[in-house]
Phi, psi and omega in degrees: 000130177290160177294148180307319182295323179293316179297321180294318179295321178296318179297317179294320180297317178297316180296315179297320179298315179297317182293311184293312181294324178295313181294316179295322178299316178296316182298310180295324179296315181292329181285340187307311182297343183265354180284157185291154177230160172268112184257128173287139177246150180215144178219149176256110178246140184208148006291164182231145177059029177068016184234154176269018179297135178294151181228152177255141175201074181295118181280127179297326178278002181074313185237151176282162173297320179206148180225137179225128182226139173226125182238121176298139179297335179295342180292338180300320182285351181265357177288140178300119181074005178078007178227158178132190184266124173281311177201140181209160180266007176207167180298143183293335180277350182276128179295339181280349180294312177288324185291320186234346184255208181224141180218133170245118183198181181245124179257149180141192180265134180303131179083357180290158178301154182305325182289346178260005177240148185229138171279125182237134171243113185235134175226124179049053176067012183243114177291128175264322180217146173215111187229131175300139180300328180299329180290330181297314181287324185292326186259003179071050180300135179265299178204159176255126181241150175222131176230147180208133172219193186292339184263329187200144166245144187209139175238140182223142173245109180286142184098339175254141181240151177270186181301334182269003179086353178276162178308143182297121187223143172226137183204171177223130178208045185266027178093352178265137180280104184267008180306132186282143171294139187232123175242010179150196175234124187232143180209157173255008168285152181227166175090186179285163178286130176236178179298328181284337184240028183281071179287144175241118180234126179220124177230124177276123187267141179286112179235034186298338182264351182269081186226158173227155182295140172282172178300319180296318180294320177301319180298316179294320179298312180297316178299317181299312182295316181295317180297318181294316179297319178297320180294324179290320177297318180292324176298322176299320179294323176295321177298316180296318179295330183284321183248354174076005180255132183280327188218140173232136183298134178269312180260141180291157178296140177069020183297337185273353182277117181281148175251175177298321178296319177302314181299320180294309183297313183291326177296318179293321178300315181292317179298316181294330177303328183262321184257348189281164179287149178267178182261172194289329188254018185299315180295324178300309186289319180298319180294319175302316182293321182291332181269352188294322185298315180291322182288331183092358178198163179273103182267156169284093192302326189257005188196168168061035171055037176070024179293147180288159178282344180310136010271001178265161170098011177301332181300330182292339180297331177299322180289328176296318178293315180296323182294340177290340177267310180197149176257012179300139185304312181299331182285309184288341178269007179303321178303322178295317178297317179298319177297321179296315178298314180297319180298316180295317180298323178290319178300311187282331184262331188243313187286304183301315177301327179291335181285346175121174186300314184295331181289347180273001180293160181296324179301313181293317182294319179292325175296316178299317180296318181294313181293319177300315183297314184294326175296312184295318182293322183285326192238335199240021182263044183208210186256357178295161186281355183304324178302313181287332176291319178299317178294316181296320179297319180292318179295323177298314179298317180297320180293321177297315179298321180293320178298318180291317184291322184267344184075014180262155182266330183303317177301327178289324174297321176297321177299320179295321178297311181298318180298319179299313179292327179292316176299322181287345176287331179179155182305332180298339179298352178300340179298336180293340177300330179298320179293320178295318179296325179295334182258355184299316185295304180295321180289321177299320177297321179297319179296316179296320180296317178297317182298325182281325187258358183285178183272000178245175181296159182300314182297314180295318179296321180295312181293320182298324182271332183268324185301317178298330178294313177295323179297319177299322180295333181254012179304326183288337188301308181295337180278313182290324180263032180294331182247318188286138178272159178298322181294315180294322178297316180296318181296316183288329178292316178296321179295314182297329181283348184240357184261142169096203187254182184292344180283345183290304183228136179229162182275167181298328182281359173270011183302332180301335180298325180295318181284327177297322180298333179295339184251017171274156181270062181222185177299328176301326182256026178295161183307310185297317181293315179301310185297316183303313182286316183293321180291328176292316177297323177294317177299319179299318180293314183292312180297319178297320179296317179295318179297318181292323184279319186252350180087337178196162173273119184306133178087002181238163178286135186294306185298303180302322179296315178297318185289326179294325175292314182295319182292320178295313179296316179296323177298320177295324176292316181294334178300338179299335187268004173286147187285345178239161186234056180269149180290333184294345178289346174297339181301339179293345183265010184302313181292311180296324179296321177297317178296318180295323179297320178298316179296319182291323178301323176290319184296331183254005176290156181304329180296325182261324180249091187282337183287119177298326178300313181293325177292324176293321176295322177298316177300319179300318181294323178293317177299321180295318176299318177297320179298314177298320182294314183278007170277353176257175180280162171274058191262150179223171188281133166053233184295340178297343183266357182297121174074005182289128176303132182059027180294337180233021179209171177288154181281099183051228176240033186296327178302314179295319179301316182289326175296321176296317178298322177296318180296318178297321179294322176295319177298318177299318179296321178296317178299316182293329181299324183268343184247343180275137004262011182294140178292137179196158176301129183256126177304150185299316184295328176292315180301315184292319179298312182293320181293318181299313182279356169280336180260331186243155172269118180301328179292320181294311183287328179294313180293323177297321178297315180294320177300312181296322178298316181294313180297317181296314183290322179288328174294317178299323178298314182293318189270327190246289192295326181248026185302320183267001182233204182260139166218160179300316180298317179296319178298320179293319180292324176295327180297332180294336179253021173092000178264090194261004191274359172056231187294336182299336177277351183246352177270120179263131183238159172256099181300327181225094183298320181296322181294341180269001182296135174283151180261129181293155178300126184098344174082008181274086183296322185300320184250019184295329180282333187264077177276187179298137178089004180279124180217156170074015180234162179211160179298335179255022182277051179228135178301145180293333178229129179242116178271103178291137177239158179286167180288164182289352182285345186274145172248009189279113181272359183273352179288135183252148179299322181300315180295320182294322181288322188276340183299299179272078189303322187281355183250355192260348180203166153129140170234152177243157179288327182265146182275148177278192188297328179249023175089006180283142175252012183272142174291142181254149182273173169060025178073014178296134184277116181301334181287347181233357187236107175285160177214141176227142179216159183258003183287142174220133180285345183258286182226128178282138178234159176300137183225150176208138176237127169234107186285170171289168178285140178243109178298143180266141174288170178296144180301142176209160185296327184268001177234067187261358185234142165260126182232162183204126175274124182218161177220160178111191180241124181197164178248179179297332180280348183255344175215116184208176183248132170255145182226160178227151176249003181282155175300141183277093183244344182191178185288338183262095182245143180288143178275122180269342181169179178223160183211135178275155178273160169274122183236112182261003179079192000279150179264141006260021187295163170300135179207166182257112171284147184219150180212123178295139178301329182290345177283347176269149179297157174296143176090005177295131184251333182204159179223159171215159184256136175241127180227130184233131175234095180262355182267125184269007177296145185297332182264008177250108183205171176211156177214142183223158170240172183295156176291157181229151168229081192279158168280119188264147171231150173288160178300327178294319178293323182287310188270319183077192183245009181247330179295138174290136187227140168267097178266116181302154193296339178285343191247003186297328182271349178261350175234064188284341180276347179278137184272118177296144173299147184253170175215148181204144179055035175080005182236136183264150171287145181276117180285154178258343183220160170224138176240122182246161177280192184296170188297336178281329182264336183303317176298327181291313180293323179295317179293318181297320183269004188273197187298317183294335180262356180072035182255180187292332178297333179297330177257335176293326179294333179279333188258330192228151174257136182269131179232113182294142172253125178305130184212148186216149178272116182303132176079352180213066189294340178275359182270129177270096182277338184138208182223149168250129183231137167280140175254109187255126180298140173295323181224141178294136180198156178252162177297140182284153169266123181271151172268109187257153177197194178206159177205161178254126180230150177282162181295345179265001182296129184261123176271177174298143180302147177285124180284129182244125177276102179271352175221172183281060183211000000 
């Protein structure tokens, strides 16, 4: 035994070490974001390579920090015809260049006298200068300059003076940020740079997020981590000194022995991993992770000007690592499966035993397993952070319980660490604070008792025991903020709170929106989602009622039982403070819901709830929850819903059946209320209800029923309904044998729509559409503007007309100056060549007349594997009886062929936009030799019209064959996990790669993704629309031609240009360094 003085000195040394390391750990952690970083710098300088060739450089931030341009006045005379663009930040043919960018050019008629042409400097639709060209030569103009920063944009013409005698200047500084959106440098000047065309263009690019830690920051990070770890080690020594025990078991005995329930739960988890539905944001998150390596940080790829996800989203880094090996869905979703397995093992090995002896019964365990499974299946089978948050929330609660049970402080510090990392996984992690609050009082008392009774002073003892806990809570700060500066974090947070629409951020009092979404007839209100949340709320109500009435649930531990109820309730309250109100955030409660279900199963068991009346009421409440749940569709997100039985309707009439069962149970409870406990003849239905629920847990069988329904319907989808087409389950199973491209292998495209046109009998392509009996149509019988609308199947009120009109750019408007093959001046969709494609329509701006088209006969080529579809581009409103195909089996010997039958096309909409009608060749009888199209418009309403082009039998390629895995692609966020072989465009140093293709979701979701990724949200669509024109490629889902999977689009540059060479550098800045404000588009300008 050491001498008392030695022991006292050791105790003081330990206490001082814990206090000092804890305080220093917190201090260094908090200082990390303010420490200097090495920031990459980038600038766009032009001309490049001694040439006036235009270059592309789409800025992720949309606008440069500062822009400076100088154009020699002599360059005006070098423009072809004396008019055109001298320099601009977008293509001259793009309507968004004038609208959002900057242009210096000469307007007028080519070859016109100088006095009839004007030099114009325009920025964001605002003219800064307008000078006749004749004035430039007369006054000896030197150069035209343009400068722009956050405070002012200004254009000056040297050599010209204004009324005040100063150089002629125009500018704007009225508080609006006029910095031009920049997607490159474009000019209509050609050739090498000469003295006359020596333009100087310099734009400083925003690279505030492209940083790495400096040596000083690394030093602070290492010190912070070491101090915190040292404080935790020292806290452990204080715990040992307090209770005298060296070791406490972490894992329970026999934790590794599986039970039948374990086998059931884990088997369903693994099966669901392959056949189950995915979550809504999987494509969003996977694309962010795939682009993170090139960018140098995990950016919000689709929004917010490429801002980083920090401090949330560390979980996504796992997908970036996994994605370097493969992007196959089963592979990248492994973390969710691992979290699910770990969560169940913790529930069954750690949580349920802590709840007490009665909670270990089979009824309680099966109830826990069922509720946990339905939660996991409904919300957590994807890449969203809810799986790791659910695991973190459960581990936080377990650590708090361990701290209370053992009287040690280190487990509470561990809880603080886990809670911190859980919050950093996603905003929903704030629910873990409820577990910490539940343990603050007992653990705080333990800390105060130690401080008062220890061998050191009260203050030192208090700091020594409390500082490591706080240090554990901030352990994540130096790691998460290893790169991002405090200034950049503040700027991006302020920007995110003010950018976009009302769906981005909501107030705490909008929490009702989350619950309201559960009762919509969409995937949000699907059976599984409704049931998971409603059964949890019912468990919360029942367990809480028993605790309030009896003080405890009989057979369970008082403290843990109260705290699991309190933590679940507190977590739901804290969920109000998350900035978004999506239903998928309920997935974070999967672990706690399982624990709560076990406690509730005990609370309503006959041993605890002796009243048969109350048990009947409990049964009624469970039936009512089932009824509400089955009043919704068996719906899932996006492609996960393809072919799912009852995916867009209620499951038979089960909702009504369960409501009837609830009513019968209420009647049974009413009878028992008046006759219990007096003996009396008991009706049969009352006896059976009470007897059944005396043996079974209603929560267990109800959740088990929903689990089996979900597994059964999704299995049927994989094996039966979508066997010949694409389903999520089929895609996952194909990935196991190396076929990882998912939907891209099932989407059939027409690489050359014009090349697939059938030739009319006789070879007269020009008049092929106008056969005998054709009346009331004309080559220009198409409205100049077609507003595409979504199908009637959608309930989504967030789609905007602007987004719908702008999405299919090539289908919504247009006339051309040159006439097509049959005299039409209308623009054609899908890349159809007007010189080879006739068009006829029944639309008239004056008076609608009855119209009919009977085309000439089109001989069919011999059947082949790559020409399996008959397709037709059409527009307008019509039914199968108004536009159909007639076919003949007679030899093609002349124009008069007998009609053997007719067949309607598959039309998926949207009406009245241009769309591709489709018909499988196999739907026609054997021996068909030729076809013709019949179209009838008998409705004289102004909005009832039709237009057609000739039928096609194209050579088809899969989307994978067409796009490949090397071309950069803008895959909309809904489709990232279903097109895993397509390479997302990358971005680096604040500049994005120019994509060659775009893949959008179905017609109901495409407006939503376009709006989300558009200008108001700071996403990539905001700059692709300025730089590129979208051209739809006809595409169809193999084996399910009536399914609207989305669109494949070519992105065609408005003007030819090559990628710019950036001027790169680096600098060291402190964390407080303030960059130029982030420009936010609050209007469409």
